[in-house]
C-alpha positions as MATLAB code, in Angstrom:
seq = 'MDTSIWHEPAAPVAGGRRISATRIVASALGVAAGLLGLEHGWFETLQGNVAPDSVVINAIGPPCERATAWHGCEPALTIVPSFLVTGVLAMVAAAAVLVWAAAFVQRKRGGIVLLVLTTVLFLVGGGFFTLWYGVIAGIAGAKIGASFTWWRAHADNRVARMLASLWPFLLIGYLVWDVLAWLIGTAFGDFMLRITPLTTAATPVVLILILLSGFARDTQPSKGSPRHT';
ca = [
     114.345   72.053  113.890;
     110.635   71.775  114.669;
     108.815   71.158  111.377;
     105.374   70.684  112.913;
     104.337   74.125  111.672;
     104.218   72.755  108.132;
     101.691   70.047  108.895;
      97.924   70.356  108.736;
      96.049   70.483  112.061;
      94.678   67.181  113.218;
      91.264   68.591  114.142;
      88.640   68.231  111.419;
      87.032   71.303  109.910;
      83.703   72.055  111.550;
      80.748   71.222  109.377;
      82.203   68.116  107.738;
      82.849   68.723  104.033;
      81.753   72.349  104.154;
      84.544   74.855  103.609;
      85.511   76.403  106.929;
      84.128   79.925  107.269;
      86.852   80.600  109.830;
      89.500   79.744  107.242;
      87.879   82.075  104.712;
      87.878   84.935  107.242;
      91.565   84.338  108.013;
      92.598   84.211  104.366;
      90.385   87.053  103.112;
      91.340   89.559  105.802;
      94.972   88.430  105.773;
      95.185   88.979  102.023;
      93.492   92.375  102.477;
      96.142   93.259  105.081;
      98.882   92.256  102.678;
      97.465   94.293   99.805;
      96.987   97.356  102.011;
     100.530   96.989  103.324;
     101.909   96.811   99.781;
     100.061  100.012   98.912;
     101.380  101.793  102.007;
     104.906  100.637  101.284;
     104.808  101.840   97.681;
     103.744  105.351   98.682;
     106.413  105.429  101.404;
     109.196  104.608   98.928;
     108.074  107.550   96.779;
     109.072  109.912   99.603;
     112.709  108.936   99.176;
     115.545  108.209  101.552;
     114.655  110.907  104.085;
     114.037  110.559  107.794;
     110.485  111.030  109.109;
     109.858  113.605  111.829;
     108.402  111.004  114.213;
     107.493  107.336  114.431;
     103.966  108.198  113.271;
     104.128  109.026  109.583;
     101.954  109.663  106.544;
     102.425  106.945  103.964;
     101.297  109.408  101.273;
     103.611  112.405  101.330;
     103.209  116.029  100.227;
     101.194  117.614   98.736;
      98.768  115.376  100.651;
      97.386  117.132  103.741;
      95.947  114.947  106.504;
      93.224  117.464  107.430;
      91.804  117.676  103.910;
      92.405  114.148  102.576;
      89.567  111.714  103.271;
      92.106  108.906  103.833;
      94.183  111.085  106.164;
      97.249  110.523  103.935;
      97.249  106.948  105.262;
      98.822  107.289  108.711;
     101.232  104.563  109.746;
     103.912  103.809  112.305;
     107.540  102.989  111.616;
     110.573  102.214  113.723;
     112.868  102.708  110.708;
     114.367  106.203  110.246;
     113.942  106.295  106.458;
     110.868  106.492  104.263;
     112.572  104.550  101.487;
     113.733  101.688  103.705;
     110.401  101.709  105.537;
     108.569  101.333  102.249;
     110.772   98.500  101.023;
     110.464   96.620  104.315;
     106.709   97.221  104.355;
     106.328   95.697  100.894;
     108.460   92.689  101.815;
     106.515   92.106  105.035;
     103.205   92.692  103.222;
     104.086   90.110  100.586;
     104.875   87.606  103.349;
     101.537   88.340  105.045;
      99.653   87.978  101.762;
     101.266   84.668  100.787;
     100.948   83.186  104.277;
      97.295   84.193  104.586;
      96.424   82.833  101.151;
      98.284   79.513  101.295;
      99.532   78.601  104.762;
      97.302   80.081  107.474;
      95.521   76.729  107.943;
      98.787   75.083  109.023;
      99.511   74.283  112.633;
     100.192   77.577  114.434;
      99.447   79.353  111.155;
      97.353   81.966  112.925;
     100.182   82.794  115.317;
     102.619   83.170  112.435;
     100.171   85.510  110.717;
      99.904   87.616  113.876;
     103.709   87.878  114.065;
     104.034   88.809  110.395;
     101.299   91.416  110.728;
     102.975   92.939  113.777;
     106.237   93.233  111.832;
     104.332   94.842  108.958;
     102.734   97.335  111.331;
     106.120   98.311  112.797;
     107.596   99.050  109.369;
     104.907  101.305  107.959;
     102.140   98.894  107.005;
      99.439  101.103  108.465;
      96.965  101.030  111.327;
      94.081   99.415  109.447;
      96.480   96.709  108.305;
      97.058   95.798  111.937;
      93.315   95.457  112.540;
      92.902   93.193  109.526;
      95.892   91.088  110.491;
      94.894   90.655  114.136;
      91.388   89.496  113.219;
      92.819   87.243  110.506;
      95.368   85.805  112.924;
      92.740   85.048  115.563;
      90.624   83.340  112.902;
      93.643   81.404  111.701;
      94.327   80.140  115.207;
      90.769   78.737  115.377;
      90.708   76.906  112.031;
      89.617   73.343  112.665;
      88.611   74.109  116.266;
      85.699   72.219  117.802;
      84.271   75.418  119.387;
      83.254   73.372  122.418;
      82.833   76.389  124.684;
      80.837   78.243  122.023;
      78.509   75.273  121.488;
      77.989   74.871  125.230;
      77.432   78.504  126.192;
      76.301   80.511  123.158;
      72.602   81.267  122.914;
      71.223   79.363  119.910;
      69.327   82.391  118.673;
      72.406   84.595  118.818;
      74.498   81.933  117.105;
      71.948   81.539  114.321;
      71.696   85.307  113.902;
      75.469   85.633  113.608;
      75.630   82.665  111.248;
      72.991   84.306  109.045;
      75.405   87.194  108.461;
      77.826   84.789  106.771;
      79.230   85.450  104.176;
      77.320   88.640  103.373;
      79.000   90.832  105.974;
      82.489   89.815  104.844;
      81.693   90.302  101.157;
      79.964   93.611  101.834;
      82.908   94.944  103.812;
      85.485   93.946  101.202;
      83.362   95.500   98.442;
      83.064   98.672  100.514;
      86.862   98.790  100.856;
      87.155   99.001   97.073;
      84.203  101.354   96.597;
      85.521  103.716   99.268;
      88.553  104.511   97.126;
      86.442  105.036   94.034;
      83.977  107.244   95.903;
      86.798  109.097   97.635;
      88.470  109.827   94.296;
      85.272  111.248   92.827;
      83.638  112.738   95.936;
      86.434  113.548   98.354;
      84.447  115.995  100.489;
      81.665  113.462  101.038;
      84.122  110.757  102.089;
      85.917  113.219  104.354;
      82.639  113.792  106.236;
      81.807  110.112  106.708;
      85.344  108.808  107.329;
      85.190  109.332  111.148;
      82.050  107.173  111.238;
      83.448  104.428  109.001;
      86.728  104.419  110.941;
      84.913  103.968  114.245;
      82.690  101.260  112.773;
      85.533   99.225  111.278;
      86.633   97.378  114.470;
      83.013   96.489  115.244;
      82.381   95.180  111.736;
      85.607   93.149  111.711;
      84.750   91.523  115.053;
      81.254   90.713  113.760;
      82.802   89.139  110.650;
      84.995   86.974  112.881;
      82.072   85.935  115.078;
      79.864   85.218  112.072;
      82.530   82.854  110.764;
      82.766   81.091  114.116;
      78.974   80.847  114.325;
      78.703   79.483  110.803;
      81.180   76.712  111.607;
      79.107   75.624  114.609;
      75.951   75.214  112.541;
      75.070   71.754  111.202;
      75.813   71.238  107.536;
      73.026   70.261  105.168;
      71.993   66.665  105.631;
      73.400   66.394  109.161;
      71.033   65.834  112.099;
      70.080   68.866  114.166;
      70.410   68.705  117.913;
      68.076   70.589  120.174;
];
């Protein structure tokens, strides 16, 4: 049995003693994927041991109506012909994603494992946004400890510094918005229903920018290190 997956990567973390921004992106978004998957799974179990009409389902069942709910009743995909079993499997897979992202994503091939776990979660009702979080987290996990040689050689210094300046504010802002969106949606559902198409379209762009800002931050010299021009 190959046990190399349980060992830390040999490459040092960029920036010396500074905590890897790439690792933080992987863990934060991976944990977010796990929490969102748990929530989807819980609502799916509440619909009981009945078969969905198609592979695309609503995690939140009746009386929720997709056209009038700002969250669209949390659409998801499942290959399992039972809401109850889908929900249970989603919660199990979500727990695995959460624990791996929080504690093990920095291991060798940890990012690949996170991508696999997230794909499983997506296929058993974890939700579409969960897949986005997990894919970005998995890509970040695969780059933890990387030297970013290509980035350093080809990225425009001004662009790299601009992206690095977004760290960690863009990540924190997005995670705070995730929480506030539910609070705002509960109190002002009609308002959230109007802006949801815009926020949904913006989400992939913001997540990619968060990933790039983490990469850029890890290529910047840490305090006290010499700058190269």
